[in-house]
C-alpha positions in Angstrom: 86.5 99.8 99.3 84.7 99.1 96.0 81.0 98.9 95.8 79.2 96.1 93.8 77.9 97.2 90.4 74.1 97.1 90.4 72.3 96.1 87.3 71.1 99.0 85.1 67.4 100.0 84.9 65.8 99.8 81.4 64.9 103.1 79.8 62.2 101.5 77.6 60.5 99.9 80.6 60.6 103.2 82.5 58.9 104.9 79.5 56.2 102.2 79.3 55.5 102.6 83.0 55.2 106.3 82.5 52.7 105.8 79.7 50.7 103.3 81.9 50.4 106.1 84.4 47.8 107.7 82.2 45.6 104.6 82.3 46.3 102.7 85.5 48.6 103.8 88.3 50.6 107.1 88.1 54.1 107.0 89.5 55.1 103.4 88.7 58.1 104.7 86.8 59.5 106.2 90.0 58.9 103.1 92.1 60.8 101.2 89.4 63.7 103.7 89.6 63.8 103.5 93.3 62.5 107.0 93.9 59.8 105.8 96.4 58.8 109.2 97.8 58.3 110.7 94.3 56.3 107.5 93.3 54.0 107.9 96.4 53.6 111.6 95.6 52.6 110.8 92.0 50.3 108.0 93.2 48.4 110.2 95.6 48.1 113.2 93.2 47.3 111.2 90.0 50.7 112.3 88.6 50.0 115.9 89.7 46.7 115.7 87.8 48.5 114.2 84.8 50.6 117.3 84.2 53.6 115.7 86.0 53.1 112.5 84.0 53.2 114.4 80.8 56.4 116.1 81.9 57.8 112.7 82.9 57.3 111.5 79.3 60.1 113.9 78.3 62.3 113.5 81.4 62.2 109.9 82.3 65.1 108.8 80.0 67.4 111.3 81.6 66.3 110.3 85.1 66.9 106.6 84.2 70.4 107.5 83.0 71.1 109.4 86.2 69.9 106.4 88.3 72.0 104.0 86.1 75.1 106.2 86.6 74.7 106.1 90.4 74.1 102.3 90.2 77.2 101.8 88.1 79.2 103.4 91.0 77.5 101.2 93.6 74.9 103.7 94.9 71.3 102.6 95.0 
């Protein structure tokens, strides 16, 4: 049984949401990628006191690619 292909998430938008975490709401990038628990954790801890948000600046592109690979195979 084949799964429907889900639309890809945009790497640029994920990066913009990460940057917005410094000024508005930390964790938006993870809500966008469907990683709700991680998004809530970032939201409640201010992005692990911004250290996690800084790390996310360097890792969000890879995380977006992993999510897109799963979505291409029909996994959410």
